[in-house]
C-alpha positions as CSV (number, residue, x, y, z in Angstrom):
1,M,195.6,104.1,205.1
2,V,193.8,107.4,205.4
3,F,193.2,107.7,201.6
4,G,192.0,104.0,201.6
5,E,189.5,104.8,204.3
6,I,188.3,107.9,202.5
7,N,187.8,105.9,199.2
8,A,186.0,103.2,201.1
9,F,183.8,105.8,202.7
10,F,182.8,107.3,199.4
11,S,182.3,103.9,197.9
12,I,179.8,103.1,200.6
13,L,178.0,106.4,200.1
14,E,177.7,105.7,196.4
15,K,176.2,102.3,197.0
16,I,173.7,103.8,199.5
17,K,172.8,106.5,196.9
18,K,172.3,103.9,194.2
19,R,170.2,101.8,196.5
20,F,167.9,104.6,197.4
21,S,167.8,105.9,193.9
22,S,166.8,102.4,192.7
23,S,164.2,102.2,195.4
24,D,162.7,105.6,194.5
25,T,162.6,104.6,190.8
26,E,160.8,101.4,191.6
27,K,158.4,103.2,193.9
28,N,157.6,105.9,191.2
29,E,157.1,103.2,188.5
30,K,154.8,101.3,190.9
31,Q,152.8,104.5,191.6
32,E,152.5,105.5,188.0
33,N,150.8,102.4,186.5
34,I,147.5,102.9,184.8
35,A,145.5,101.5,187.8
36,S,147.1,103.9,190.3
37,R,146.6,106.9,187.9
38,F,142.9,105.8,187.5
39,I,142.5,106.0,191.3
40,R,144.5,109.2,191.5
41,L,142.3,110.8,188.9
42,F,139.1,110.1,190.9
43,E,140.6,111.0,194.2
44,S,142.0,114.3,193.0
45,H,138.5,115.3,191.8
46,G,137.0,114.4,195.2
47,V,135.9,110.8,194.7
48,H,137.5,108.4,197.2
49,R,138.5,105.1,195.8
50,N,135.7,103.3,197.8
51,Q,133.2,105.7,196.4
52,I,134.0,105.0,192.7
53,P,131.4,102.2,192.3
54,R,128.7,104.6,193.7
55,F,129.8,107.5,191.6
56,E,129.8,105.6,188.3
57,S,128.3,102.2,187.5
58,F,131.2,100.6,185.8
59,G,130.6,97.1,186.8
60,I,133.3,97.7,189.4
61,S,132.9,96.6,193.0
62,V,134.4,98.0,196.2
63,A,136.6,94.9,196.3
64,D,137.9,95.7,192.8
65,V,139.3,99.1,193.8
66,Q,141.2,98.0,196.9
67,N,144.4,97.4,195.1
68,D,146.0,97.9,191.7
69,Q,146.1,94.2,190.8
70,S,142.3,93.6,191.2
71,L,141.5,96.9,189.5
72,L,143.7,96.2,186.5
73,K,141.6,93.2,185.6
74,K,138.6,95.5,185.2
75,L,140.2,98.3,183.2
76,N,139.2,97.8,179.5
77,E,139.4,100.2,176.6
78,D,135.8,101.3,176.8
79,L,136.1,102.1,180.5
80,L,139.3,104.0,180.2
81,S,138.0,106.1,177.3
82,Y,134.8,106.8,179.1
83,V,136.6,108.0,182.3
84,C,138.9,110.3,180.2
85,E,135.8,111.9,178.6
86,K,134.1,112.1,182.0
87,F,136.9,114.1,183.5
88,S,138.0,115.8,180.2
89,V,141.6,114.5,180.6
90,R,143.9,113.1,177.9
91,R,144.1,109.4,177.4
92,E,147.9,109.7,176.9
93,W,148.2,110.9,180.5
94,L,146.1,108.1,181.9
95,D,148.2,105.6,179.9
96,G,151.4,107.1,181.4
97,A,152.7,108.2,178.0
98,S,152.5,112.0,178.6
99,N,152.7,114.4,181.6
100,Q,150.0,116.7,180.0
101,I,146.8,115.9,181.8
102,Y,144.3,118.3,180.3
103,H,143.5,119.3,176.8
104,S,144.3,122.9,175.9
105,H,141.6,125.0,174.1
106,D,143.0,127.9,172.1
107,F,140.5,130.6,171.2
108,Y,142.9,133.5,170.6
109,K,141.5,135.5,167.7
110,K,138.6,133.1,167.5
111,P,135.7,134.5,169.6
112,E,133.1,132.7,167.4
113,Q,134.7,129.4,168.3
114,F,134.8,130.2,172.0
115,S,131.0,131.0,171.7
116,E,130.4,127.6,170.2
117,F,132.5,125.9,172.9
118,L,130.4,127.5,175.6
119,D,127.2,126.6,173.8
120,G,128.4,123.0,173.9
121,L,129.0,123.1,177.7
122,I,125.7,124.7,178.3
123,E,123.9,122.2,176.1
124,N,125.4,119.4,178.2
125,N,124.7,121.2,181.5
126,P,121.5,123.2,181.0
127,E,121.4,124.2,184.7
128,R,124.6,126.1,184.0
129,N,126.6,124.5,186.9
130,I,129.6,126.0,185.2
131,S,132.0,128.6,186.6
132,G,134.9,130.5,184.9
133,F,138.1,131.7,186.3
134,L,140.6,134.2,184.8
135,L,144.0,133.8,186.5
136,T,146.7,136.5,186.3
137,S,149.6,137.6,188.4
138,G,149.2,141.3,187.7
139,E,152.9,141.5,186.7
140,K,154.2,143.0,183.5
141,K,154.8,140.5,180.7
142,D,152.8,137.8,182.6
143,N,150.6,135.1,181.2
144,T,147.0,134.5,182.1
145,V,144.8,131.4,182.1
146,L,141.1,131.2,181.4
147,L,139.6,128.0,182.8
148,F,136.2,126.5,183.4
149,E,134.9,124.3,186.1
150,E,131.8,122.2,185.3
151,E,129.8,120.1,187.8
152,I,129.4,116.5,186.6
153,G,128.0,114.8,189.7
154,R,127.8,114.6,193.4
155,I,129.0,112.4,196.2
156,E,126.4,113.1,198.9
157,A,126.6,117.0,199.3
158,K,130.0,117.3,197.6
159,A,130.0,118.5,194.0
160,I,132.4,116.8,191.6
161,H,133.8,118.8,188.7
162,R,135.8,118.6,185.5
163,Y,138.0,121.3,184.1
164,Y,138.7,123.0,180.8
165,L,141.9,125.0,180.2
166,C,141.6,127.8,177.7
167,D,143.8,130.5,176.3
168,A,147.1,130.8,178.2
169,T,148.1,134.1,176.7
170,T,150.1,137.3,177.5
171,F,147.6,139.5,179.4
172,H,149.5,142.8,179.0
173,Y,149.7,142.6,175.2
174,W,146.9,144.8,173.7
175,K,145.7,142.3,171.2
176,S,145.5,139.5,173.8
177,R,143.7,141.7,176.2
178,A,141.0,142.5,173.6
179,F,140.3,138.8,172.7
180,I,140.3,137.6,176.3
181,T,137.8,140.4,177.1
182,A,135.6,139.2,174.2
183,C,135.6,135.8,175.8
184,V,134.7,137.2,179.2
185,A,131.8,139.2,177.6
186,C,130.5,136.1,175.7
187,A,130.5,134.1,178.9
188,W,128.7,136.7,181.0
189,R,126.2,137.1,178.2
190,K,125.4,133.4,178.4
191,K,125.2,133.5,182.2
192,V,128.4,131.7,182.7
193,F,130.2,133.9,185.2
194,I,133.9,134.4,185.3
195,Q,135.8,135.3,188.5
196,G,139.3,136.9,188.5
197,R,142.1,135.7,190.8
198,Y,145.6,137.1,191.2
199,L,148.1,134.2,191.7
200,S,151.8,133.9,191.5
201,Q,153.2,133.5,188.0
202,R,154.7,130.2,189.0
203,K,151.3,128.8,189.9
204,I,149.7,130.1,186.8
205,D,152.5,128.6,184.6
206,E,152.0,125.2,186.3
207,I,148.2,125.3,185.6
208,A,148.7,126.6,182.1
209,G,151.0,123.7,181.2
210,G,148.1,121.2,181.9
211,E,150.4,119.0,184.0
212,Y,148.7,119.9,187.3
213,L,145.7,117.9,188.6
214,L,142.9,120.3,189.5
215,G,140.4,119.4,192.1
216,W,139.9,118.5,195.7
217,A,143.4,117.0,196.1
218,G,145.1,119.5,193.9
219,D,144.3,123.2,193.2
220,G,140.7,123.4,192.1
221,P,139.7,127.0,191.3
222,W,137.4,127.0,194.3
223,S,140.5,126.7,196.5
224,L,142.6,129.3,194.8
225,K,143.4,131.8,197.5
226,G,144.5,134.7,195.4
227,R,143.1,138.2,195.7
228,R,139.9,138.6,193.7
229,W,139.4,141.0,190.8
230,Y,136.5,141.5,188.3
231,P,137.2,140.6,184.7
232,E,133.7,141.7,183.7
233,D,134.7,145.3,184.3
234,M,136.8,145.1,181.2
235,T,133.7,144.8,179.1
236,I,132.1,148.0,180.4
237,N,134.9,150.3,181.8
238,P,137.7,151.5,179.5
239,D,140.0,152.2,182.5
240,S,139.6,148.6,183.8
241,Y,140.1,147.3,180.3
242,L,143.4,149.3,179.8
243,K,144.8,148.6,183.3
244,G,148.2,147.1,183.0
245,I,148.3,147.0,179.2
246,D,151.8,147.8,177.8
247,P,151.4,151.3,176.5
248,E,154.2,150.9,174.0
249,I,155.7,153.9,172.1
250,N,153.4,157.0,172.0
251,N,150.6,155.0,173.7
252,Y,150.3,152.8,170.6
253,G,149.4,149.7,172.8
254,R,146.5,151.5,174.5
255,K,145.1,153.1,171.3
256,A,145.3,149.8,169.5
257,A,143.6,148.0,172.4
258,L,140.7,150.5,172.3
259,A,140.4,150.4,168.6
260,L,140.2,146.6,168.6
261,W,137.6,146.7,171.5
262,L,135.5,148.9,169.3
263,E,135.9,146.7,166.3
264,L,134.9,143.6,168.3
265,E,132.0,145.4,169.8
266,Q,130.8,146.3,166.3
267,E,130.8,142.6,165.5
268,G,128.8,141.8,168.6
269,Y,131.6,140.2,170.7
270,M,131.8,142.8,173.6
271,D,128.2,142.7,174.8
272,S,128.3,141.2,178.3
273,G,124.7,142.1,179.0
274,L,125.9,144.1,182.1
275,K,125.4,147.6,180.8
276,N,123.9,149.3,177.8
277,N,125.5,152.0,175.6
278,V,129.1,151.6,176.7
279,R,130.5,152.0,173.2
280,D,130.7,155.8,173.6
281,L,132.8,155.4,176.7
282,F,135.5,153.5,174.8
283,A,135.3,155.7,171.8
284,N,135.7,158.8,174.0
285,K,138.7,157.2,175.7
286,L,140.3,156.5,172.4
287,S,139.8,160.2,171.4
288,D,141.6,161.2,174.6
289,F,144.8,159.6,173.2
290,R,144.6,161.3,169.8
């Protein structure tokens, strides 16, 4: 009798578990249709569903955005493609076919392409309502993320932005440090200013993966509460540039980092416009290691 009661008890538990599991699955599927993602995309960037018709003239009314069924009737290919371009998100994510929301821009060892990328942003936003953020944990063997926030419109006094993820790379590796510094210098030279933030490595990895919606309802750079640091110092101060770099055997990492800084400076990539005649500071620092 006792064993029968125990079996019956676990049988009931299993049925309850399946019921709730099924209910959660149906709920998630309902939440993840293309209409609900469309709304979530706007709301995460600071546009309430009732404000969508005012933010963009899509031929969509306030009545159309009240529920998924009415909105689905309005979502055509041209509209969906336009919205993805507007917020710089991947169509595959909006379709529900991928978890990766944002495109990833890789400029490692390609400072000339980074310069062209920034020129494109500036051309589309001549008032330079663009901010950069370099996120790092400050821990050894960590990754860093360079991202940009561009204003694309306003709802009353509230600015609405889109985001660009660039260069998730190992910050303490000497070669990575040199090329990320070249990107920082290029941005400052073009009057696109980059702030530094220390965040947990877990948060940085989430953002780097492109699967985390940035913005008002997510973690827009403006809301990142990490301690601030100053990436531009790496373009003018050799001690700031070398801070945290893996020295490797016989200081090879530091020497190689300085040598590459000088090489990139010779090619014009380390001029941030902040200070003149800094080459000698880096050359003298390299001499100290020899």
